C-alpha positions in Angstrom: -55.2 35.2 -50.2 -55.3 38.9 -49.2 -53.7 40.5 -52.3 -56.9 40.0 -54.2 -59.3 41.4 -52.0 -57.2 44.5 -50.5 -57.7 47.7 -52.4 -55.1 49.0 -54.7 -54.8 52.1 -52.9 -53.5 49.9 -49.8 -51.0 48.1 -51.8 -48.2 50.1 -50.3 -49.3 49.1 -46.5 -49.7 45.5 -47.6 -46.1 45.5 -49.2 -44.5 46.9 -46.3 -46.3 44.6 -44.0 -45.1 41.7 -45.8 -41.6 43.0 -46.1 -41.8 43.4 -42.1 -42.8 39.8 -41.3 -40.3 38.3 -43.6 -37.3 40.3 -42.7 -38.1 39.6 -38.9 -38.4 35.8 -39.6 -42.3 35.5 -38.8 -42.4 34.1 -42.4 -39.5 31.9 -42.5 -38.8 30.0 -45.9 -35.9 27.7 -44.5 -32.8 26.4 -45.8 -34.1 23.6 -47.8 -32.1 23.4 -51.2 -35.7 23.7 -53.4 -36.2 26.8 -51.7 -32.4 28.5 -51.6 -31.9 27.7 -55.1 -34.6 30.1 -56.1 -33.2 33.0 -54.1 -31.2 35.3 -56.8 -27.5 35.7 -55.5 -26.2 38.9 -53.8 -23.0 40.1 -53.5 -22.7 39.9 -49.8 -21.5 42.9 -47.9 -21.2 40.9 -44.4 -18.2 39.6 -43.0 -18.1 36.9 -40.0 -15.0 36.8 -37.8 -15.0 33.4 -36.2 -12.6 32.4 -33.3 -12.9 29.0 -33.8 -11.8 26.7 -36.6 -15.6 25.9 -37.4 -18.9 27.7 -37.4 -21.8 26.9 -35.1 -20.5 27.9 -31.8 -22.4 25.6 -29.3 -23.7 23.9 -32.0 -21.4 21.4 -32.7 -21.9 17.8 -34.5 -18.8 15.8 -34.4 -18.3 12.3 -36.6 -17.4 9.3 -34.3 -15.4 6.6 -36.2 -14.3 3.1 -35.4 -14.5 -0.3 -36.8 -15.5 1.0 -40.4 -18.7 2.7 -38.7 -19.5 6.5 -38.6 -21.8 7.9 -36.1 -22.7 11.8 -36.0 -23.4 13.4 -32.5 -24.1 16.6 -31.2 -21.7 17.8 -28.5 -23.8 20.8 -27.7 -27.6 21.2 -28.2 -29.0 17.6 -27.5 -30.7 16.0 -24.5 -31.3 12.3 -23.6 -32.6 11.1 -20.2 -33.8 8.2 -18.1 -34.2 7.3 -14.4 -32.2 4.3 -12.9 -31.4 3.6 -9.1 -27.8 3.6 -7.9 -27.7 -0.1 -8.5 -28.4 -0.1 -11.8 -32.4 -1.2 -11.8 -35.3 0.9 -13.0 -37.0 3.1 -10.4 -40.5 1.4 -9.5 -43.1 3.2 -11.3 -45.3 3.5 -8.5 -42.5 5.1 -6.5 -41.5 7.5 -9.5 -45.2 8.9 -9.5 -45.3 9.3 -5.9 -42.1 11.3 -5.7 -42.8 12.9 -9.0 -45.9 14.2 -7.4 -44.1 15.2 -4.1 -41.7 17.1 -6.0 -44.2 19.0 -8.0 -46.0 20.1 -5.0 -42.9 21.2 -3.2 -42.2 23.1 -6.6 -45.4 24.7 -6.3 -45.1 25.8 -2.7 -41.7 27.0 -3.4 -43.2 29.1 -6.2 -46.1 30.4 -3.9 -43.3 31.5 -1.2 -42.1 34.1 -3.6 -45.3 36.0 -3.1 -44.4 36.5 0.5 -41.0 37.4 -0.1 -39.8 41.2 -0.1 -36.6 40.4 -2.1 -35.4 37.5 -4.3 -33.9 34.6 -2.9 -32.6 31.4 -4.3 -34.9 28.6 -5.7 -32.9 26.2 -3.8 -33.3 27.9 -0.4 -37.3 28.1 -0.9 -37.0 24.3 -2.0 -35.3 23.4 0.8 -37.6 25.1 3.2 -40.7 23.5 1.7 -38.6 20.0 2.0 -38.3 20.6 5.9 -41.9 20.8 6.0 -42.1 16.9 5.1 -40.1 15.9 7.8 -39.5 11.9 7.9 -42.3 11.3 5.4 -39.6 10.5 2.8 -37.1 7.4 3.2 -33.5 7.0 1.5 -34.8 5.6 -1.5 -37.4 8.6 -1.7 -34.7 11.0 -1.2 -32.5 9.8 -3.8 -35.2 9.9 -6.5 -36.0 13.2 -5.1 -32.4 14.5 -5.6 -32.6 13.1 -9.4 -35.5 15.5 -9.8 -33.2 18.5 -8.3 -30.1 17.6 -10.4 -32.7 17.6 -13.5 -33.9 21.0 -12.5 -30.2 22.1 -12.2 -29.6 20.7 -15.8 -32.9 22.5 -17.2 -31.8 25.8 -15.4 -28.1 25.4 -16.2 -26.8 26.2 -13.0 -26.9 25.6 -9.1 -30.3 25.7 -7.6 -28.3 27.8 -4.8 -27.9 30.4 -7.5 -30.9 30.4 -9.2 -33.7 33.2 -8.8 -36.8 32.1 -6.9 -38.8 35.0 -8.7 -37.7 34.5 -12.1 -36.4 30.9 -13.0 -39.5 30.0 -14.8 -40.1 33.6 -16.4 -39.8 32.1 -20.0 -42.7 29.3 -19.6 -45.6 31.2 -21.0 -43.6 31.0 -24.1 -42.6 27.2 -24.2 -43.1 26.1 -27.7 -43.8 22.3 -26.3 -43.3 19.1 -28.5 -41.0 16.2 -27.8 -37.1 16.3 -28.1 -36.0 15.5 -31.8 -32.8 14.4 -33.2 -32.0 15.4 -36.7 -30.4 12.5 -39.2 -26.6 13.5 -39.3 -26.6 15.8 -36.3 -27.7 19.6 -36.1 -24.4 20.3 -37.6 -26.5 20.1 -41.0 -28.3 23.2 -40.3 -25.2 25.2 -39.7 -23.8 23.9 -42.9 -27.1 25.1 -44.9 -27.1 28.5 -43.0 -23.5 29.2 -43.8 -23.5 28.6 -47.5 -22.0 31.2 -49.2 -21.3 33.0 -46.4 -17.7 34.6 -46.3 -16.5 33.3 -42.9 -12.7 33.9 -41.7 -11.8 31.5 -39.3 -9.5 31.9 -36.3 -10.0 35.4 -35.7 -10.2 35.8 -32.3 -11.7 39.6 -31.4 -10.5 41.3 -28.7 -11.5 45.0 -29.2 -14.5 46.7 -30.7 -14.4 50.4 -31.4 -18.0 51.9 -31.9 -19.0 55.2 -32.9 -21.5 57.3 -34.7 -19.9 57.2 -37.9 -19.5 53.2 -37.9 -17.5 50.2 -36.4 -14.0 48.9 -36.0 -13.6 45.3 -34.9 -9.9 44.2 -33.9 -8.8 40.7 -34.4 -5.1 39.9 -33.8 -3.4 42.3 -35.5 -6.2 43.1 -38.4 -8.6 45.7 -38.1 -11.9 45.0 -40.1 -14.4 48.5 -40.7 -18.0 48.5 -41.3 -21.2 50.3 -41.0 -22.5 48.0 -38.1 -21.1 45.0 -35.9 -23.2 42.2 -34.7 -22.0 40.5 -31.5 -23.2 36.8 -31.3 -20.6 36.0 -28.4 -21.9 33.8 -25.4 -22.7 35.5 -22.1 -19.7 33.6 -20.6 -17.6 35.8 -23.0 -19.2 39.0 -22.3 -18.7 38.0 -18.5 -15.0 37.3 -19.0 -14.1 40.6 -20.4 -12.0 39.4 -23.3 -13.4 41.5 -25.8 -13.0 45.1 -24.9 -15.8 47.7 -26.2 -14.4 51.4 -26.8 -16.2 53.4 -25.5 -17.5 50.9 -22.6 -20.8 49.3 -23.0 -23.8 51.2 -21.3 -23.7 50.7 -17.5 -27.3 49.1 -17.6 -26.0 46.7 -19.9 -22.9 45.9 -18.1 -25.1 45.5 -15.0 -27.6 42.9 -17.1 -24.4 40.9 -17.8 -23.1 40.8 -14.2 -26.6 39.6 -12.8 -27.4 36.9 -15.4 -25.9 33.2 -14.5 -24.1 31.0 -16.7 -23.4 27.2 -16.5 -20.2 25.5 -17.1 -21.0 22.3 -18.7 -23.5 20.5 -21.2 -23.3 17.9 -23.8 -21.4 14.7 -24.2 -20.4 11.8 -26.6 -22.7 9.5 -28.6 -24.0 7.8 -25.6 -24.8 10.9 -23.7 -24.2 11.5 -20.2 -25.6 14.7 -18.6 -23.9 16.3 -15.7 -25.4 19.2 -13.7 -25.1 20.9 -10.2 -22.0 20.5 -8.2 -21.3 17.3 -10.3 -21.0 19.2 -13.2 -18.0 21.3 -11.9 -16.3 18.5 -10.6 -16.7 16.8 -14.2 -15.5 20.1 -15.6 -11.9 19.5 -14.1 -12.0 15.8 -13.9 -9.3 13.9 -16.0 -11.3 12.6 -19.0 -10.0 8.8 -18.1 -11.5 9.1 -15.0 -14.9 10.5 -16.1 -15.4 7.8 -18.8 -14.3 5.1 -15.9 -17.1 6.6 -13.6 -19.7 6.6 -16.4 -18.6 2.9 -17.4 -19.3 1.9 -13.6 -22.6 3.4 -13.7 -23.3 1.5 -17.1 -22.1 -1.7 -15.6 -24.6 -1.3 -12.8 -27.4 -0.9 -15.2 -26.7 -3.8 -17.6 -24.6 -6.7 -15.9 -27.2 -7.7 -13.8 -29.2 -8.2 -16.8 -26.5 -10.3 -18.3 -25.2 -7.7 -20.6 -21.7 -7.0 -21.0 -20.8 -3.3 -21.2 -17.8 -3.2 -23.8 -15.1 -0.6 -23.9 -16.1 2.6 -25.7 -14.2 2.9 -29.4 -13.8 6.8 -28.6 -14.7 9.0 -26.0 -15.3 12.8 -25.7 -15.5 15.0 -22.9 -16.9 18.5 -23.8 -15.2 21.3 -21.5 -17.7 24.2 -22.1 -17.0 25.9 -19.0 -13.2 26.6 -20.1 -13.6 27.0 -23.6 -12.6 30.6 -24.4 -15.1 30.9 -27.0 -18.1 29.9 -24.7 -17.0 30.0 -21.1 -20.0 28.3 -20.2 -23.2 26.1 -21.6 -26.1 28.5 -21.3 -27.5 31.3 -19.4 -30.0 31.2 -16.4 -32.0 33.9 -14.3 -29.4 34.2 -11.2 -30.5 35.6 -7.6 -30.7 39.3 -8.1 -31.4 39.2 -11.7 -34.6 39.0 -13.8 -36.0 38.7 -16.8 -35.7 42.0 -18.0 -31.8 41.5 -18.2 -32.5 39.5 -21.3 -34.1 42.5 -22.8 -31.4 44.7 -21.7 -28.7 42.6 -23.1 -30.8 43.0 -26.7 -30.7 46.6 -26.7 -28.6 48.0 -29.3 -25.8 50.2 -28.6 -24.4 53.6 -30.4 -27.6 54.6 -32.4 -27.7 51.2 -34.5 -23.9 50.8 -34.7 -23.7 47.8 -32.5 -25.9 45.1 -32.0 -26.2 41.7 -29.9 -27.7 38.4 -30.7 -27.7 35.0 -29.1 -29.7 32.8 -26.4 -29.1 35.2 -23.7 -30.5 38.2 -25.3 -34.1 36.5 -25.5 -36.2 36.4 -22.4 -38.9 34.2 -24.3 -36.4 31.5 -25.7 -33.2 31.4 -23.8 -30.9 28.3 -23.6 -32.7 26.8 -26.6 -31.2 26.5 -30.1 -34.2 27.8 -31.8 -33.8 31.1 -29.4 -30.3 31.3 -30.9 -31.8 31.3 -34.4 -34.4 33.5 -34.0 -32.4 36.3 -32.4 -30.3 36.2 -35.5 -33.2 37.0 -37.7 -34.3 39.4 -35.3 -31.0 41.5 -35.2 -30.5 40.8 -39.2 -33.8 42.7 -39.6 -32.8 45.5 -37.2 -29.5 46.1 -38.6 -31.1 46.0 -42.3 -33.8 48.7 -41.0 -31.1 51.0 -39.7 -28.9 50.7 -43.0 -32.1 51.5 -45.0 -32.8 54.6 -43.0 -29.2 55.6 -43.2 -29.5 55.2 -47.0 -32.7 57.5 -47.0 -30.7 60.2 -44.6 -33.2 59.8 -41.6 -32.3 60.0 -38.2 -33.2 56.2 -36.9 -32.7 57.0 -33.1 -32.8 59.8 -31.1 -30.5 60.1 -28.1 -32.5 59.2 -24.9 -32.5 61.9 -22.0 -30.0 61.4 -19.3 -32.5 59.8 -16.7 -33.6 57.4 -19.4 -31.6 54.7 -18.6 -32.4 54.6 -15.2 -36.1 54.5 -15.3 -37.3 54.6 -18.9 -38.4 50.9 -18.9 -40.0 50.9 -15.7 -43.5 51.9 -14.6 -45.2 51.9 -11.3 -48.6 50.0 -10.6 -51.0 50.8 -7.9 -53.8 48.4 -7.0 -56.4 49.8 -4.6 -58.3 47.3 -2.5 -61.7 48.8 -1.3 -64.4 47.8 1.2 -66.1 45.7 -1.4 -63.7 43.0 -1.0 -65.4 42.2 2.5 -68.2 40.6 0.4 -66.2 38.4 -1.4 -66.3 35.1 0.1 -64.3 32.9 -2.7 -61.4 34.5 -3.5 -59.0 32.7 -5.6 -56.0 33.4 -3.1 -57.6 32.7 0.1 -54.1 33.3 2.2 -53.7 36.8 0.4 -57.3 37.8 1.2 -56.9 36.9 4.9 -54.0 38.9 5.1 -55.7 42.0 4.0 -58.5 41.6 6.3 -56.7 43.3 8.9 -56.0 46.4 7.0 -59.8 46.7 6.1 -60.7 46.6 9.5 -58.8 50.0 10.2 -59.6 51.7 6.8 -61.8 51.7 3.7 -59.1 51.5 1.2 -55.7 49.8 1.1 -53.0 51.0 -1.6 -50.2 48.5 -2.6 -47.6 48.9 -5.1 -45.1 47.6 -7.2 -42.5 48.4 -10.1 -43.1 46.6 -13.5 -41.1 46.8 -16.7 -43.0 48.2 -19.6 -43.4 45.0 -21.1 -44.8 43.4 -18.1 -47.4 46.1 -17.9 -48.7 45.5 -21.3 -49.0 41.9 -20.6 -50.9 42.7 -17.6 -52.9 44.9 -19.7 -53.9 42.1 -22.0 -55.1 39.9 -19.2 -59.0 39.4 -19.2 -61.3 37.6 -16.6 -61.5 40.3 -13.9 -59.2 41.6 -10.9 -58.6 37.8 -9.7 -57.3 36.8 -13.0 -55.1 40.0 -12.9 -54.0 39.3 -9.3 -53.1 35.9 -9.9 -51.0 36.8 -13.1 -49.4 39.3 -11.4 -48.2 37.3 -8.3 -48.2 33.6 -10.1 -46.9 34.4 -13.7 -45.0 37.5 -13.3 -43.5 36.8 -9.6 -43.7 40.3 -8.2 -45.0 41.2 -4.7 -47.3 43.9 -3.9 -45.8 46.4 -1.2 -46.6 49.5 0.5 -45.1 52.9 -1.1 -42.1 52.6 1.4 -41.2 49.1 0.0 -40.6 50.4 -3.4 -37.4 52.1 -1.9 -35.5 55.0 -3.5 -35.5 53.3 -7.1 -39.2 54.5 -7.3 -38.3 58.2 -6.5 -37.1 59.1 -10.1 -39.6 57.2 -11.5 -42.1 59.3 -9.5 -40.5 62.6 -10.2 -40.1 61.7 -14.3 -44.1 61.1 -14.1 -44.9 64.3 -12.4 -42.5 66.2 -14.8 -44.3 64.5 -17.6 -47.8 65.1 -16.5 -46.7 68.6 -16.3 -46.2 68.7 -19.8 -49.6 67.1 -20.9 -52.2 68.8 -22.8 -55.4 69.4 -20.6 -57.6 66.1 -21.3 -54.4 63.9 -21.3 -54.8 60.8 -19.1 -52.9 57.7 -17.7 -53.7 54.3 -19.1 -56.1 52.7 -16.7 -56.8 49.0 -16.5 -60.8 48.1 -16.4 -61.9 48.2 -12.6 -63.5 45.1 -11.3 -65.6 44.4 -8.2 -62.7 44.2 -5.8 -60.2 46.7 -6.6 -59.1 49.5 -9.1 -56.1 48.8 -11.0 -54.1 51.6 -12.4 -51.1 51.6 -14.7 -49.2 54.6 -14.7 -46.4 54.8 -17.5 -43.2 56.7 -17.0 -42.1 59.1 -19.3 -41.3 57.1 -22.8 -37.7 57.4 -24.3 -37.9 59.4 -27.4 -37.7 57.0 -30.3 -39.5 54.2 -28.9 -41.7 52.5 -31.3 
């Protein structure tokens, strides 16, 4: 459509733009045979080391056989749910709607609490506080159904609610792709088969050491050393946490800290008739003998179907997953634990050693963590980055300059100052009445109130895009980003280095340069002051 209308002098720019969106997967041609057959075969310079006897990792489709029948089931990325009472009967629809509405209200109230918290607490603690406000309004049957919702929330977040961050548990919600769950005929393993076609994979190669330097990488698996220009690590977060792979030299401290902060669940998946277990029960099932686990599931099924006159036959074949103890996963998928944030996903994404060591996987995407499509997109992302670095090296260019000594500690952060002035007194319909009332006291004693928060560069740019005035910006800041506005002293010592860097950078600027200022509204002035950029940032 564009080729015929764009002047010839811009053809180079058009080619560059097209190559960019293709290499990063924004134009995705898929893996269908009619498309793949048209792609010229190119000798591969890639070697894939796989510790298992199969490819795919948590994408695992297993054939279940018995009585001359074969069925494919996904033991990893797959979901199926329905709600029953303990006695096997369906939950009353009116009761279901009532409890679900109460659950959603409590979840909303818990999320509002984070605006008032000076430090991160668990989502479980916030829900417990909100639940106590209900008092005796819920009977045993209500609570049983309410606990199902909590268990489902633990399943969705791959961890105990007592360990999940209140401030950031839903940080990926704005990027939800929506749509219903779907099942591929033959299982998700068909995707893996197509993606790995003609890819040289060396199986049962357990990597234990990765040497990375300015001249290349060495990956050691057993007694074999594989040398290359670059290496891409796609091991799960659980493996990085376990320390079973040694990086020489050690990974940057900020990446090690992010690995430590992010949470990781231990169980997911199940056999052809899926039994999904979450929370404390998941930890118990992880160490429970398989026969006991199957017996417990059959007891539940009998409670559901026997009252209806249906006999529950013994299973032909059973499989109990053990993702938590699997040495190649040590868990199912990541979550934002208390003390962590969405920024930690981005830190895990960062390239190490000037484009020599790369990282992909669900724990390296803040937008689509804990998803199969997230895994796939990170693979496209890192492949494009590696191709870019390889091309630049071929041209003899320096793709990435070393950051300054203080870059790792402060380069990705910015300070946001919000000034509330006397004009707020005339605002009678503020969107956040409780917050407005809290501010009234300050306006009785001074004309302006300055409050602050620390933002990542990504968060600051997202805030910059918000339209609709200061109310919308304040709502986005507190509701979507989950940050709290505090006094200057409330920022703590972490802000001191950023301020010092800002002052130093201002001293270097030419006359007439200015900060990036958000458009003022009637209620207050929003000023975003960016900290000194790391050299080489795009």
